[in-house]
Structure formats: structure tokens, C-alpha cells
N, C-alpha and C positions, 0 to 999 in steps of 0.2 A: 049515143051520147052525143048531149049539142056539141055545134063545134065552138073550139075558145074566140070569144071577140076578138083579141088581140089577133087572130087568125083572118076572120072574116071581114076584116077592116070595116067594124063597127067603132066610132068615136065614143070616146068619153063624155059621158052626158052630164047635165047640170045636175043629177042626181047622185052625185059619187058621195060615198059615205066618208066627211074627212078625218085623217087621222089623228089631227086635235081638234077644240074648237073652244075659245075664250068665253065666257059667260060672265055679263054684266047685267045688273038690276037697272029699270027703268029710271027709280030714285038717286043712284051713283054718277050716271049719267048728268042728273040733273046737279049734284054737290061736284062735280066736274064744273060745270058752268059757271055755278057760282065761287068755287075757286078762281076763275079766270076773271070773273067782275069786280073781286077783290081787288086784285093786280099783286095780292100776296102767294108770287109762282114758287120762289125756294124753299129751300128746307123749310120747316116750320113747326106750328103747335100740330098739324096734321101726320107730318112727318115722324113726329114725335110720340104723338098717340099710335100709331100705324108699329113703331120701336116696341113701345111698351105690351101693345097687345100683344104681337106677333110672340116676342118674350115669356110672354104668361102662356102662351098657348102652346110652346114646345118646353116648359118649364125651366128654362135657364134664369140665369140671373141678370142677363146684360147683354142688351142688342144693339146694334146701330147700323143704321140702313146703307145703302150706297147706290148708285144707278144702275149697277148692271154685277151680275153674277160673278163674270171677269174683275171686274172692280173689287168684289168680295174678298176673291183668290189673291189679289194682288197686294191688298192694304194686310190682308191677315199674314202673307208671306215675310211683307216687311216689318211688320209686328216683332218676327220673332229671328228674325235670319240675320247675320253678318256675311259681307261679301265672302264669296267661297263653300259659305255654308252647303251641306247636299241633303235633298229632301227625295227620300223614295217615293215614287209617282207610277201606279199602273200603267202597262202600254195600250192597256184596250181603254179609252176613255177621250173625250172633246180634248183638244189641243192645250186650252187654256191650264188645264190643272199642270202642266208642264211648263208651258210657255211664260206664264206667271211667276215662277221661280226662278228664270231667266232675269225677267225686269225687276226682280227683287234682287239682284245680286247676288243669287245661289245657284246651284249644279243639280238639275234633275238627274234623280237616277232611275233608270226604268226597269221595272220587275213584271214577270208573267203575272195574269191573273188564275183562278181557279174553277172546279166546275160551275161557282155562282156568279163568275162572268165579273167577279171582284178581285181586290189585290189578293195574292195567294200570300199568306202570315209564313208558310216557310221560305219564299224562294227572298222576302224582305229581312230574312233572319240573315240569309247569304249577303245580302248587301251592304250590312251595317260597319259604317268604318269609323274612325276617328272624327272624321270630318260630317257625319252622319248628324243632322239635327232636329230632323222631323219627318214623320210619315203624311204622306197625304191620299187616305181612303176615298176612293168614290164609290159612294153608295147607288151604283147602277143601275137604273130605268124603274127605281121605287124601290129595290133590294138594299140590302144593307151588309156590309163586308161583315169578315169574323170579327168583333169590336172585342170582346173576351180574349182571344189571343194577342191582338194589337197591341192592348192596352197591357197585357203584361209584358210584349216587349217595349213600348214606349218607356214604361216604368223601368225595367229591368236596365234598360242603355240611357236611360235619364231624357228622351226625345219629347219632342210635341207630338200631339197628334192634329193635323190639320185637315179636318173630314168638310169633303168635297159633296155638299148634299145637294146640290143647284136641283136635282131629281128625286131628293125623298122627302118631300113637305109629306111630313105625318109620318113615317116609317117610324116604326119601333123595335126595338132590339133586348129582346131578355123585359119588356114592357116598360122601357127607358126610349125617349125620343131621341134620334139621333144629334137633335139640336140642342138635348140637353148636356153632353161630354163636356167636360172641365175647360179644355182646350180652346179649340179655334173651331166654328162649325158653320159653311158659305153655303148660304143658298142663291138661287137666281130666279127673277120671276119674270121669265120670258115666253111670248106669248103660249109656246106648247107646253110650259110646266104645269102642274095640278092647281096652283093660283098664280096669276099673273097681275103686272101692273104693266103691263106692255114691255120695256124693261125693267131693269130693277137688280137691285139682290141686297140681302140683309148679312151679317153677322153674328151670331149668338157664343156666349161664353161664359165661365162661372168666374173669370181671374179677372179682378178690377184694374190691375194693371194693364192687362192685354184690353181689356175694354178702355180705360183713356187714351193707351197709345190710339189703337186704332182710329178711335172718334176723333184725333185730333189728326192725325195723317189723310183721311177721308176731304179735312176740307181745311187744306194747306197748315197744317199746325196750330191753328191760331187759335190762342186759347182768349182773346182778347180782340178788341179793335186793331186789327193788324197788329199782333202782339205775336208773333210766328215764334214758335218754340222749338217746333221740328218741322222739317221738310215734308212735306205732302203733296196732293194732287185735291183738284175740284170733281169729286166722286159724290158729291151731292144727290140726292133724291130730292125732286119736287114735290111740292104740294097734289099736284095732281097724282101723280104715279101713287101718293100715299093714301089718296081718298078712294083708288083703286083696291090699294092693299087692303084698306080696311072693309071694304065689300066683301072683297072674297073671303075674309078673315070669317065674317057671318055665317057663310055657305060652307066654308072647307068640309067640317065634319060630314056634312050631304054629300059634299063633293067624291070624297074618300070614301065612303060608303058605297054609292053608287059604279066607283071603279072597282070596288072590290066586287061588288055582285056581277058585274061585265066579264072579270077575271074569272071568274068562279064557272060561267055559263062558256067561256072561250076554252077554259082549260077541260070542261069536262066535253065539250064538241070536238076539241084535238086530238084527246084519247081515241078515236075512234078512227084517225087520219093514220095513215103508217107515214115513216120519216120525217115528220116533223115534232121537235122537242121545244117546251115553252122553258126560259130560264129557268135553270135550279132556284129556289129561294134558300136562301141560308136556315141555318140553324136556330134555332129562338126569335126569328126575324117576322115581325107583321108588317107585310109590303104595302106600299102606297101604290103601285102600280102608276106611277106618272109615263110610263110607257107601257106595253106589252109586246115584248120581244119574244122571237121565234128561231130556233136553229134545224134548217134544213139537213138531212141528210143526201149530200149531193152524190153518195154513190148509190141511190134509190131510185134517182130521178134522168131521164134525158134532156136535161137543161141546167144551165147554173143557176144560180139564186138570181141574179140580175133580169133573166129572163121569164123565170117564174113570178116576179114582182111586178114587169111589165104585161103580163096578163093578167094578174089579179087587178091594176090600174085599169084595164079596158073592160073588167066586168064591176067598175065603179066602187073599187074598196081602194083608198087612201093607203099608202103603204110607204115606209122608206126605210132605210139604211141607217142605223147608229151602231156602228163607225164602218166604212170601207176600208180604210186604212188606218192600221194600228200605229202608236206615236214612235215606236223604231223604225217605222218607214215614211216616215214624214220628211217630204225634202228641207221645209223647214229649219228640222230639227237634226240636220244628216251630222253638224260639227258635234254634236252634244250623243248623239245615240250611240255612235262609235259598233262594236260588233256584238249589241244587246242581241240576246236571242230569247224573243219570247214567241215559243210556236202556239201556244194556244192561242193567245191575241192573235196571230197571224190566220190559225185557222177559222176560227171565229167571225174575221172580219169577212171572210169569204162566202160563209153560210147565215150570216144573222138577218135578218130584216125585221119592222113593227109593223102592226097591225093597227087599227083606230082603237083607241081609248081616250075615253071622254064622258063626263057626265049625262050627255044628252044621247048617249045611244039608246034605242029602244029596243025592247025585245027580236021585233023586226031586225034591225037593222043589224043586232046580233048573226040572227038568222043565217041573213045575208052574208053577211062575212062568212060563215060558216059553210056555207051554198058554194061559195066563191071559191074557197081554200081548197075544198073537197073536190070540187070539177077540176081546177086547175092541178091538182097532186093527182087524181084519177089520168089525166088527160098525158102528164108527162112521166107519170111513172113505168118503170123499167119492167 
């Protein structure tokens, strides 16, 4: 067997297969230059067009753009929470899902995930109190949470659903886009996402009042020239970002087809490699594969997850860990996490890693990824 690159001292070359790759057309680059020349840089007609087209793409009634996925969550929470209200949040997610609850004067309540790596509805039921105002399902890595169960819980207890769809552009549940649910659905357009505006975010809803309030909060509550009817922030999207978003929408359906093709090839190839398990997709979910995440059976290998990744990277395979520390172990959240027990989140955080996933992966790229994973696995298997 060939010696691992990481042990042979071979440096990572410029032939690295990146884990993510933003794609823009030449035409769009010219449009960005035209916006710069115009001097109309702040939120304007391009942003409005992007909002409308994104709204129609996810089949929602309303949408407002913001300057990041974090801002999307912040505004969404501010739209529904009063000081002291509780929001039930999965422990296995990016910190903004919980931290923005705090910045909206609420209290995040951490619960564990299920085998799909999304929020466990049974855990949600156990944590509902008289203070609970919302549930924040995270549709992780392009998968989707159990929305049927969560919708029933929300209806029974008169709760809002604030969907963290930062990684779920184009994900559908029982034929319905995750952006089409009635309350609030929050997107990110960070560079590693399925579509990007550099930074940027979007909130979709079917509720006209939540749309009105959120649209005001993202622009200092200004309903006219310096007529501030609500307190808010400057979370506006720029026209340059909106131009990029419009470009991405032209290609997003084709991007998603390629992601699913890539995922099918990786799933088939990984079936032949013992000790590795791709994320389980939920029932009725048509995933978008914003990331392609895999769990290691650590008891089958003579290494930990980080050593496994170091070897893959030395074989020129870009990879990453989402997320190495669950929220119930995050130092910044120590004051709220209490004695939250989230054993599955803690276990997954030690075993998970992501392989390259983007539309420009070639057949040869996918072969190289699988060859490298098999090589590293064979080297470290017990």
C-alpha cells in the first residue's frame, strides 16, 4: 500500500480539491462594476428584485434581504420575542442560532439532535415551558428537520417556528421548500453556501405582519425619511450583493442538480468503505447537500477524527469539521447552558467531518476523493 502523504512529508499542493467553490459569471462581474459606477450602492432596486425572485423561488409570500445569515436570525427573533421568552435550539449547530436569541433578549434552551443530526422533536416536547415562545429547527448541511412533528408541536403549544435554513437553499420536505413555511425562515449567503452573495442573508415568511416588522427592524425602523416607528439596526443588503444573488438564482437549480449527482456518487462509493457513515436524510426530505458530512466509527480506526482529516488534506482533499464543539460545551454560552445534557451532539462533534461538495467537482475529482478516503481508511483501520 502507498504510504500516506502526511507521513511521507509530502506538502499539500496547489491541486487541492476545495471543500467549497463560489461560482460567478463574467456577465455578473460586469454588472457589479456598473453598480459601482452608478454610485447607487446601498439597498435599492436590485435588492428589491433579489427579494422578489428569491421569494418566488422558495414559493413564499414575502421576503426581505439582510447583510448576513446572523442578521437574518437576529431580526427574525426580534420580530417575535419579548424579554425572557425561551427559544428551543439544537446543541449541534453554528453558535448564531443560539446567540442571536440572547441578542433578542430571549433565552435559548438547548436540546439534543436525533440520527439525522437535526433537532429531536421528542427532546423539544420535554423542554417546553410557559416561557417557550419559539422552536428553532436547523436544517443542517442541506438536510431538514422533522417538520411534520415540529409543526404539530408548534400548533399544539402556540409556538413560532424560526427555521434556520442557512444551509438549506432548495431543500424540500414532503414537496414543500423549507423557505415556504408560514412563520420565519432564515437564510445565509456566506461563500461556502449553495448560493452566495459574499455575505448576506434573507428571511422569508407567509405572515404579512412578521414581514412588515422585520423589514423595519433591518433598517432602523424607518418608515419614511427619519421617521423611526421601531428600534432596529442597519442590516441592509448592498446593491452589489444583490446583483451577485440575482446571478446565483439564475444557476441555482442547475447547481443543486450537480450537488445531488455528486452526492449520489459519494454515497455509492462510501458504501464500500467500512467505518464511515454519511448523514442520514430525514423521511420525506429532498436534500440540497450544502455540505457532505460523514461520521467516523472511531472504534474501527487507530486514529481520531482530526488525524484522519490531516491525512486526507495531505492527499489534497479539502475537508473541514462542522462542528467540533456543541453549543452546550461552548465557553461563550456557559452562563445559559447549565447542565444541558446533549450526548449525541457531543458524540457527533468528535466524529464528524465534511468532504468537498460544490457544482464544479468533476468525475475525476470525485474519484480522487473516494480514492483518498479509502486509502486513509485502509491505513488507519484496526
